[in-house]
MILO-658209 format. One record per residue (C-alpha): residue number from 0; residue in three letters; y, x, z negated. Coordinates in nm, 4 decimals, decimal comma. Each point is the difference from the previous one (the first is absolute). Example, Ala and Ser with C-alpha at 12.3 -4.5 7.8 and 13.67 -1.06 7.14 Angstrom:
BEGIN
ATOM   num   residu         yy         xx         zz
ATOM     0      ALA    -0,4500     1,2300    -0,7800
ATOM     1      SER     0,3440     0,1370     0,0660
! end
This chain:
BEGIN
ATOM   num   residu         yy         xx         zz
ATOM     0      MET     2,7486     1,0288     3,3866
ATOM     1      LYS     0,0967    -0,2423     0,2844
ATOM     2      THR     0,1960    -0,1853    -0,3011
ATOM     3      LEU     0,1433     0,2967    -0,1079
ATOM     4      SER     0,1242     0,1284     0,3606
ATOM     5      ILE     0,1231    -0,3711     0,0444
ATOM     6      LEU     0,1969     0,0136    -0,2998
ATOM     7      LEU     0,1585     0,3567     0,0518
ATOM     8      ALA     0,1106    -0,1175     0,3537
ATOM     9      LEU     0,1490    -0,3262    -0,1204
ATOM    10      PHE     0,1862     0,1865    -0,2711
ATOM    11      LEU     0,1257     0,2850     0,2133
ATOM    12      THR     0,0962    -0,2991     0,2717
ATOM    13      LEU     0,2089    -0,2066    -0,2724
ATOM    14      THR     0,1803     0,3426    -0,1393
ATOM    15      SER     0,0972     0,1016     0,3227
ATOM    16      CYS     0,1492    -0,3589     0,1269
ATOM    17      ASN     0,1836     0,0456    -0,3402
ATOM    18      CYS     0,1715     0,3302     0,0487
ATOM    19      GLN     0,1012    -0,1501     0,3758
ATOM    20      LYS     0,1555    -0,2909    -0,1612
ATOM    21      LYS     0,2106     0,2257    -0,2472
ATOM    22      ALA     0,0698     0,2341     0,3047
ATOM    23      VAL     0,1774    -0,2589     0,1955
ATOM    24      GLU     0,1955    -0,1718    -0,3300
ATOM    25      LYS     0,1469     0,3664    -0,0688
ATOM    26      SER     0,0624     0,0099     0,3870
ATOM    27      SER     0,1972    -0,3161    -0,0174
ATOM    28      VAL     0,1764     0,0607    -0,3296
ATOM    29      LEU     0,1303     0,3414     0,2079
ATOM    30      GLN     0,0597    -0,2066     0,3066
ATOM    31      LYS     0,2221    -0,2461    -0,1996
ATOM    32      GLN     0,2050     0,2889    -0,2386
ATOM    33      ALA     0,0704     0,1525     0,3673
ATOM    34      ASN     0,1096    -0,3074     0,1786
ATOM    35      SER     0,2232    -0,0418    -0,3019
ATOM    36      MET     0,1752     0,3146     0,0480
ATOM    37      LYS     0,3222     0,0141     0,1370
ATOM    38      LEU     0,2367     0,3105     0,0437
ATOM    39      ILE     0,3832     0,0487     0,0997
ATOM    40      TYR     0,1357     0,3392     0,0180
ATOM    41      GLU     0,3426     0,0544     0,0991
ATOM    42      ALA     0,2473     0,3032     0,0776
ATOM    43      ASN     0,3057     0,0186     0,1271
ATOM    44      SER     0,3383     0,2048     0,0148
ATOM    45      ARG     0,2941    -0,0227     0,2262
ATOM    46      GLY    -0,1911     0,1136     0,3084
ATOM    47      PHE    -0,3592    -0,0486    -0,0912
ATOM    48      TYR    -0,1996    -0,3154    -0,0921
ATOM    49      ARG    -0,3454    -0,1090    -0,0360
ATOM    50      LYS    -0,1820    -0,2558    -0,1019
ATOM    51      ILE    -0,4084    -0,0106    -0,0191
ATOM    52      THR    -0,1844    -0,3219    -0,0869
ATOM    53      ILE    -0,3534    -0,0166    -0,0563
ATOM    54      GLU    -0,2103    -0,3154    -0,0494
ATOM    55      ASN    -0,3479    -0,1325     0,1221
ATOM    56      ASN    -0,1638     0,3303     0,1566
ATOM    57      GLN     0,3657     0,0349     0,2155
ATOM    58      ALA     0,2891     0,2092    -0,0585
ATOM    59      PHE     0,3270    -0,0850     0,1324
ATOM    60      VAL     0,2735     0,3105     0,1057
ATOM    61      SER     0,3583    -0,1168     0,0619
ATOM    62      THR     0,2691     0,2369     0,0351
ATOM    63      ASP     0,2840    -0,3270     0,0323
ATOM    64      ARG     0,2217     0,0075    -0,2637
ATOM    65      ASN     0,0858    -0,3808     0,0755
ATOM    66      LEU    -0,3335    -0,1179    -0,0256
ATOM    67      LYS    -0,0130    -0,2009     0,3232
ATOM    68      ASP    -0,3586     0,0741     0,0339
ATOM    69      LYS    -0,2915     0,0339    -0,2382
ATOM    70      GLY    -0,0552     0,3523     0,1970
ATOM    71      THR    -0,3320     0,1436     0,1721
ATOM    72      ALA    -0,3260    -0,1099    -0,1032
ATOM    73      MET    -0,2507     0,2575    -0,0298
ATOM    74      PRO    -0,3255    -0,0589    -0,1003
ATOM    75      ILE    -0,1489     0,1776    -0,2797
ATOM    76      PRO    -0,3623     0,1627    -0,0153
ATOM    77      ASP    -0,2204    -0,0966    -0,2241
ATOM    78      LYS    -0,0199     0,3404    -0,1702
ATOM    79      ASP     0,3483     0,0361    -0,0558
ATOM    80      TRP     0,0379    -0,3908    -0,1048
ATOM    81      ASN    -0,3088     0,1335    -0,2783
ATOM    82      GLU     0,2434     0,3294    -0,1230
ATOM    83      LEU     0,2903    -0,2466     0,0012
ATOM    84      SER    -0,1603    -0,2326    -0,2284
ATOM    85      THR    -0,1618     0,2623    -0,2138
ATOM    86      ILE     0,3220     0,1309    -0,0478
ATOM    87      PHE     0,1809    -0,3092    -0,0495
ATOM    88      LYS    -0,2662    -0,1158    -0,2922
ATOM    89      GLU     0,0569     0,3258    -0,2284
ATOM    90      VAL     0,3997    -0,0517     0,0030
ATOM    91      LYS     0,1123    -0,1886    -0,3269
ATOM    92      LEU     0,1846    -0,2445     0,1628
ATOM    93      ASP     0,1760    -0,1569    -0,3316
ATOM    94      ASN     0,1524     0,3646    -0,0247
ATOM    95      VAL     0,1567     0,0459     0,3382
ATOM    96      SER     0,3055    -0,0975    -0,0676
ATOM    97      THR     0,0466     0,2979    -0,2590
ATOM    98      PHE    -0,1440     0,3087     0,2135
ATOM    99      LYS     0,2509     0,2431    -0,0280
ATOM   100      ASP     0,1140     0,1816     0,3228
ATOM   101      PRO    -0,0204     0,3760     0,0288
ATOM   102      THR     0,2714     0,0469     0,1814
ATOM   103      GLN     0,3786    -0,1170     0,0662
ATOM   104      LYS     0,1015     0,1031     0,3556
ATOM   105      ARG     0,0760    -0,3544     0,1094
ATOM   106      PHE     0,3088     0,0324    -0,2029
ATOM   107      TYR     0,1596     0,2941     0,2087
ATOM   108      ASP    -0,1583    -0,1517     0,3262
ATOM   109      GLY    -0,2863     0,2507    -0,0086
ATOM   110      ALA    -0,2747    -0,2179     0,0375
ATOM   111      ALA    -0,0108    -0,3939     0,0994
ATOM   112      ILE     0,0003    -0,2575    -0,2630
ATOM   113      ALA    -0,4231    -0,1571    -0,0709
ATOM   114      ASN    -0,1246    -0,2885    -0,1672
ATOM   115      LEU    -0,3155    -0,1133     0,0232
ATOM   116      LYS    -0,1197    -0,3992    -0,0810
ATOM   117      LEU    -0,3653    -0,0515    -0,0953
ATOM   118      TYR    -0,1502    -0,3476     0,0197
ATOM   119      SER    -0,2977    -0,0809    -0,2008
ATOM   120      ASP    -0,1617    -0,3541    -0,0637
ATOM   121      GLN     0,3200    -0,1607     0,1136
ATOM   122      LYS     0,1997     0,2056    -0,2660
ATOM   123      GLU     0,2813     0,2593     0,1224
ATOM   124      TYR     0,0668     0,3601    -0,1361
ATOM   125      GLN     0,2745     0,2012     0,1170
ATOM   126      THR     0,0632     0,3701    -0,0396
ATOM   127      THR     0,3994     0,1058    -0,1257
ATOM   128      ASP     0,1233     0,2300     0,3007
ATOM   129      PHE    -0,1196     0,3228     0,0528
ATOM   130      ASP     0,0458     0,2847     0,2869
ATOM   131      HIS    -0,2057    -0,0756     0,3190
ATOM   132      GLY    -0,2368     0,2706    -0,0019
ATOM   133      PHE     0,0139     0,0467    -0,3508
ATOM   134      PRO    -0,1679    -0,2593    -0,1762
ATOM   135      PRO    -0,0831    -0,0363    -0,3880
ATOM   136      VAL    -0,3542     0,1696    -0,0621
ATOM   137      GLU    -0,1552    -0,3178    -0,1208
ATOM   138      ILE     0,0179    -0,0978     0,3917
ATOM   139      GLU    -0,0047     0,2911     0,1810
ATOM   140      LYS    -0,2773    -0,0496     0,1615
ATOM   141      LEU     0,0290    -0,3536     0,0862
ATOM   142      VAL     0,3765     0,0333     0,1154
ATOM   143      ASN    -0,1551     0,3635     0,2348
ATOM   144      LYS    -0,2953    -0,2745     0,1334
ATOM   145      ILE     0,2623    -0,2842     0,0939
ATOM   146      ASN     0,1876     0,2707     0,1765
ATOM   147      SER    -0,2810     0,1026     0,1839
ATOM   148      PHE    -0,0392    -0,3090     0,1852
ATOM   149      ALA     0,3878     0,0661     0,1523
ATOM   150      LYS    -0,1071     0,3068     0,1160
ATOM   151      ASN    -0,2653    -0,1191     0,2376
! end
């Protein structure tokens, strides 16, 4: 009986360590992916300019058209960063340049011209121009989340 209880305890100890090891490995992979993510959203018209750069758990918001500074740095809470990372992973990066804009208000000054650059693993993906406030459906959640950092 003692032998059986010792074997059971040993088995439980070894399997729990293995699960913890897998959780740590998965966490480090997710952290590496999140750290390699960089997003640059830019919108401008004659009287409006906004550039939002997101990287390393920080959002930089600039309204300086001449880009003399990177902008005001704001730390992104872990909850928002995880949500942003999840949304980012859902985007098919190879197809970003083919996403269709739902409106063309920018052609008659009805909306600012916007675009989004996505960086993952040192590779750049860029959207075609779209109307600020009316992004392509495929990246709508991502653009709205990015713009939410400028409002805070």
